[in-house]
C-alpha positions in Angstrom: 106.7 59.0 69.7 107.6 56.5 72.5 107.7 57.5 76.1 111.2 57.8 77.4 112.0 56.4 80.9 115.1 57.0 83.0 116.1 54.0 85.2 118.5 54.7 88.1 119.9 51.8 90.1 123.4 50.8 91.3 122.6 47.1 90.4 123.5 46.5 86.8 121.2 43.4 86.6 118.2 45.4 87.6 119.0 48.1 85.0 119.3 45.4 82.3 116.1 43.6 83.3 113.9 46.7 83.6 115.3 48.1 80.3 114.6 44.9 78.4 111.0 44.6 79.8 110.2 48.3 79.0 111.7 48.1 75.5 109.4 45.1 74.9 106.5 47.4 75.8 107.7 50.0 73.3 109.3 52.4 75.8 112.7 54.1 75.2 115.1 53.8 78.2 118.2 55.6 79.5 120.2 53.9 82.2 122.2 55.4 85.1 124.2 53.4 87.7 124.2 56.4 90.2 122.1 59.4 91.1 125.1 61.6 90.0 125.1 60.0 86.6 121.3 60.5 86.3 121.6 64.2 87.2 124.1 64.7 84.4 121.8 62.9 82.0 118.8 65.2 83.0 120.9 68.4 82.9 122.0 67.6 79.4 118.4 66.9 78.2 115.3 68.9 77.7 112.7 69.2 80.5 110.3 67.0 78.4 112.8 64.4 77.2 111.8 62.0 79.9 108.3 61.3 81.0 109.1 59.2 84.1 112.0 57.8 86.2 112.4 54.6 88.1 114.8 55.3 91.0 116.3 53.1 93.6 116.4 54.6 97.1 119.5 53.0 98.6 122.5 53.9 96.4 126.1 55.0 97.4 126.8 58.7 97.3 123.7 60.7 96.5 120.8 58.4 97.5 117.4 58.2 95.9 115.6 60.6 98.3 118.2 63.3 97.7 117.9 62.7 94.0 114.1 63.0 94.3 114.5 66.4 96.1 116.9 67.6 93.3 114.6 66.4 90.5 111.5 68.0 92.0 113.3 71.4 92.1 114.8 71.1 88.6 112.2 69.0 86.7 109.0 69.2 88.8 106.8 67.5 86.1 108.9 64.4 85.8 107.0 61.4 87.3 109.3 59.6 89.8 108.6 56.1 91.0 110.9 55.0 93.9 112.2 51.4 94.3 113.7 49.8 97.4 114.6 46.4 98.8 114.5 47.8 102.3 111.1 49.3 102.1 109.0 50.4 105.0 105.8 52.3 105.3 107.8 55.2 106.7 110.1 55.2 103.7 107.2 55.1 101.3 105.4 57.9 103.1 108.5 60.0 103.1 109.1 59.5 99.4 105.5 60.4 98.4 105.5 63.5 100.6 108.6 64.7 98.8 106.8 64.3 95.4 107.3 60.7 94.3 104.4 59.4 92.2 104.6 55.9 93.9 106.8 53.4 95.7 107.6 49.8 94.7 109.2 47.2 96.9 112.0 44.9 95.8 112.2 42.1 94.6 110.3 43.8 91.8 107.1 42.5 90.3 107.5 43.5 86.6 103.7 43.4 86.3 103.3 45.9 89.1 106.1 48.1 87.6 104.3 48.3 84.3 100.9 49.0 85.9 102.2 51.8 88.1 104.4 53.2 85.3 101.4 53.3 82.9 99.3 55.0 85.5 102.0 57.6 86.1 102.4 58.3 82.3 98.6 58.7 81.8 98.5 61.2 84.7 101.6 63.0 83.1 99.9 63.1 79.7 96.7 64.6 81.2 98.8 67.2 83.0 100.6 68.1 79.8 97.3 68.4 78.0 95.9 70.7 80.7 99.0 72.7 80.6 98.7 73.2 76.9 95.1 74.4 77.3 96.2 76.7 80.1 99.0 78.0 77.9 96.6 78.7 75.0 94.3 80.5 77.5 97.3 82.5 78.8 98.1 83.6 75.3 94.6 84.8 74.8 94.7 86.6 78.1 97.7 88.6 76.9 96.3 89.4 73.5 97.5 92.7 72.0 94.5 94.7 70.8 94.6 97.2 67.9 94.6 97.7 64.2 96.5 101.0 63.9 99.6 101.2 61.7 101.7 101.7 64.9 100.5 98.5 66.6 100.6 96.5 63.4 104.3 97.3 63.1 104.8 96.1 66.7 102.9 92.8 66.0 105.0 92.3 62.9 108.2 92.8 64.9 107.0 90.3 67.5 106.2 87.6 64.8 109.7 88.1 63.4 111.6 88.1 66.7 109.7 85.3 68.5 111.0 82.3 66.6 114.6 83.3 67.1 116.5 83.1 70.3 117.6 86.7 70.0 117.4 88.9 73.1 114.9 91.7 73.0 114.8 95.2 74.5 111.3 96.7 74.8 111.1 100.5 75.2 107.9 102.3 76.1 106.1 104.5 78.7 104.5 103.0 81.7 101.2 101.3 80.8 101.9 100.8 77.1 101.9 97.0 77.4 105.6 96.0 77.7 104.7 92.8 79.6 102.1 91.9 76.9 104.8 92.1 74.2 107.3 90.0 76.3 104.7 87.3 76.9 103.6 87.2 73.2 107.3 86.8 72.2 107.6 83.9 74.6 104.3 82.2 73.6 105.2 82.5 69.9 108.7 81.1 70.4 110.2 77.6 70.5 110.4 78.0 74.3 106.6 78.3 74.7 106.4 75.1 76.7 109.2 76.3 79.1 108.8 78.8 82.0 108.2 82.5 81.5 109.7 84.1 84.6 109.3 87.8 85.4 111.3 90.1 87.7 110.4 93.8 88.2 113.8 95.3 88.9 112.2 98.4 90.3 110.2 96.5 92.9 113.0 94.6 94.6 115.1 96.2 97.3 118.8 96.5 96.4 119.9 94.2 99.2 117.6 91.4 98.0 117.9 91.5 94.2 120.9 89.2 94.0 119.0 86.5 96.0 116.0 87.0 93.7 118.0 86.6 90.6 120.5 83.9 91.6 118.9 82.3 94.6 120.7 81.5 97.9 122.0 78.6 99.8 120.7 77.6 103.3 122.5 79.8 105.9 123.8 82.3 103.3 122.5 85.1 105.5 120.3 85.6 108.6 116.9 84.3 107.8 118.0 82.0 105.0 116.7 78.9 106.7 116.2 77.0 103.4 117.8 76.9 99.9 116.0 79.2 97.5 116.0 79.0 93.7 116.4 82.3 92.0 114.9 83.6 88.8 117.7 82.3 86.7 117.2 78.8 88.0 113.4 79.0 87.5 113.7 80.3 83.9 116.2 77.7 82.8 115.4 76.7 79.2 112.7 79.3 79.1 112.4 83.1 79.1 113.5 85.6 81.8 111.7 89.0 81.6 113.6 91.8 83.3 111.1 94.6 83.6 112.2 98.2 84.4 115.8 97.2 84.0 116.8 100.9 84.0 116.1 100.9 87.7 118.8 98.3 88.5 121.8 99.5 90.4 125.2 99.7 88.7 126.5 97.0 91.2 123.8 94.6 90.2 124.2 95.5 86.5 127.9 94.3 86.7 126.9 91.0 88.3 124.1 90.3 85.8 126.3 91.2 82.9 128.8 88.5 83.9 126.1 85.9 84.2 124.6 86.9 80.8 128.0 86.6 79.2 128.9 83.2 80.7 125.4 81.8 81.1 126.3 80.4 84.5 126.0 81.7 88.0 126.6 81.0 91.7 123.9 81.2 94.3 124.4 83.7 97.2 126.4 81.9 99.9 127.4 79.1 97.5 130.5 78.2 95.4 129.0 75.8 92.8 128.5 77.1 89.3 125.2 76.4 87.6 124.9 76.6 83.8 121.6 78.0 82.4 120.1 78.3 78.9 117.9 81.4 79.1 116.4 83.9 76.6 116.4 87.4 78.0 113.7 90.0 77.3 114.3 93.3 79.0 112.1 96.4 79.2 112.4 100.0 80.3 110.3 103.1 80.5 113.5 105.2 80.6 115.7 106.3 77.7 118.7 104.0 78.4 121.0 105.9 76.2 120.4 109.0 78.2 120.9 106.9 81.3 124.3 105.8 79.9 125.3 109.4 79.2 124.5 110.3 82.8 126.5 107.3 84.2 123.4 105.4 85.5 123.5 102.5 83.1 126.3 100.3 81.7 126.9 100.7 78.0 128.1 97.2 77.6 125.0 95.8 79.3 122.8 97.9 77.0 124.4 96.5 73.9 124.3 93.0 75.3 120.5 93.3 75.7 119.6 95.5 72.8 119.8 92.9 70.1 116.2 93.3 68.9 114.8 96.7 70.0 111.0 97.1 70.0 109.5 100.5 70.7 106.0 100.7 71.9 103.9 103.8 71.0 102.0 105.7 73.7 98.2 105.5 73.5 98.0 109.1 72.4 99.8 108.1 69.2 97.4 105.3 68.4 94.0 106.7 69.3 92.2 104.8 66.6 92.7 101.7 68.7 90.8 103.1 71.7 87.3 101.9 70.5 88.7 98.3 70.1 90.4 98.5 73.5 87.3 99.7 75.2 85.2 97.0 73.6 87.7 94.4 74.7 87.7 95.6 78.3 83.9 95.8 78.4 83.7 92.2 77.1 86.3 91.0 79.6 84.4 92.5 82.6 81.1 91.0 81.3 82.5 87.5 80.7 84.0 87.5 84.2 80.4 87.3 85.3 80.8 90.2 87.8 79.0 92.9 85.8 76.3 93.0 83.2 77.3 93.8 79.6 77.4 97.5 78.9 77.7 99.8 75.9 79.3 103.2 75.5 77.6 106.2 73.8 79.3 107.9 70.9 79.6 111.1 72.9 81.4 109.3 75.7 83.6 107.5 73.2 84.5 110.7 71.5 85.4 112.2 74.9 87.7 109.3 75.7 89.3 109.4 72.3 90.1 113.1 72.8 91.9 112.6 76.0 95.7 112.4 76.1 96.0 109.3 78.3 99.3 109.9 80.3 98.8 106.5 81.9 98.3 104.9 78.6 96.4 101.6 78.2 96.6 100.8 81.9 94.8 104.1 82.7 92.2 103.4 80.0 91.5 100.0 81.4 91.1 101.4 85.0 88.7 104.1 83.7 86.6 101.6 81.8 86.4 99.3 84.8 85.5 102.3 87.1 82.6 103.3 84.8 81.3 99.7 84.5 81.2 99.4 88.3 79.8 102.8 89.1 77.3 103.3 86.3 74.0 101.5 86.8 72.5 102.1 83.4 73.3 99.8 80.5 74.7 102.6 78.5 77.7 104.7 79.6 77.0 108.3 78.5 79.1 111.4 78.4 78.0 112.4 81.9 79.5 109.2 83.2 83.0 110.0 81.9 85.2 111.2 84.8 85.3 115.0 85.0 89.1 115.0 84.8 88.8 113.6 81.2 86.0 115.9 80.1 87.8 119.0 81.5 91.0 118.0 79.9 89.3 117.8 76.5 88.2 121.4 76.8 91.8 122.5 77.6 93.5 120.5 74.9 93.0 122.8 71.9 95.6 122.2 69.3 97.8 125.2 68.3 96.4 125.2 64.8 92.9 125.7 66.3 93.8 129.1 67.6 93.6 132.3 65.5 97.0 133.5 64.3 96.6 137.1 65.8 96.3 137.9 69.4 93.4 140.4 68.7 91.4 137.7 66.9 92.1 135.2 69.8 90.8 137.7 72.3 87.6 138.3 70.3 87.1 134.5 69.8 87.4 133.9 73.6 85.1 136.8 74.4 82.4 135.5 72.1 82.6 132.0 73.6 82.6 133.4 77.1 79.5 135.6 76.5 77.7 132.8 74.8 78.5 130.4 77.7 77.3 132.9 80.3 74.1 133.7 78.4 73.3 130.0 78.2 74.0 129.6 81.9 71.5 132.4 82.7 68.9 131.1 80.2 69.6 134.0 77.8 68.6 136.6 80.5 70.6 139.6 79.4 70.1 141.6 82.6 71.2 138.8 84.8 74.2 137.9 82.6 75.4 141.6 82.6 75.2 141.6 86.4 77.1 138.3 86.7 80.0 139.3 84.4 80.0 142.8 85.8 79.4 144.9 82.7 76.7 147.5 81.8 73.6 146.0 80.2 74.0 148.4 77.2 77.7 147.3 76.8 76.6 143.6 76.8 74.0 144.4 74.1 76.8 146.0 72.0 79.0 142.9 72.5 76.2 140.6 71.5 75.7 142.5 68.3 79.5 142.9 67.6 80.0 139.1 67.9 76.9 138.2 66.0 75.5 136.1 68.8 72.0 134.9 68.1 69.8 135.3 71.2 66.7 133.1 71.3 63.4 135.0 71.6 
């Protein structure tokens, strides 16, 4: 596929000459007689439709420097070469500081134009190649680990949802991997080369969230000394991930609903409307239908977002994935080069699998990292498992493990208690009787009653 070049100049003769020369060199060209016309061409194209632009500086209306500023905000990867018949060192320096690839003086040397253009395209191709490698690496970094039926179902839903442009609502407790799912949907979608922009709705103060979402114009409020592009601007043609959307205020919900319906917005302090093409992925750790019933969330916004719902299971419902997750975290820490490779004993693994993990995968990852840092030996044993997990295991007896009658439950506990105390006192009956405050003869009777084998 030929590289496509945008040529912007108010002199028709220059447009014609450059276009003919570039076509002879197997380039495709698009011509614009003004910066305003060029902006419309770019806005109606994909971010990768053009590989480079040749732009005159001195044009009526919006000049080349202003066009360069606009281009670098909207299409930062486009290589822009500036041209001018009134060139000075100061002008060239100003253009390159603002992001121009190079500067060419008029009258143009077509040989120089081709040399600089080819250099710019080689650099652009190398940058795209590096970006593809980084994208592949990012996809690996956000791999979803597990082979349980629950996680296989989630992976299947992702593979079905990703190629479409349907909006997705991810539901799940904190720490279950909602961001991982959002990123995998993006990386498996047709928008994978476009931006993935995240906004944690719970982390932004109410008075700032509009500016974060829609951006603001210079002077929009005290402290707004420059124009700022919001998340909608940044995510154009890509994916916008709205995390913890259940924490967004009703006022902001109303404004975002209008933008989602119309796919256009105004910056804070501005009046111009900007059209956007965005795929929305939202996530919440709250039950949004309960929030709707309590008047905390707009029903129309929920149904707008909830096109493809994906429910993430808590870690306690997919415990068979814990060994794979632990191996993955151990490998990650080792490959980072900060810690030696470590293994985990079967007793330690069993203890971790028995735990209920209220913090889900995030808690598991933190515990594994803590043990890797704090344990000096190459094997993590049961003694290295944090006490809070070991203690919880003892307390987490399932209901069906208890006797059905209260009398039997009391006897079972009494037997376990006496055995535990005898072991603690190295099977010294006199010392144990004193510790649990019963007569020695009474303790003998209980040992016999419960059939407790005392080592000789």
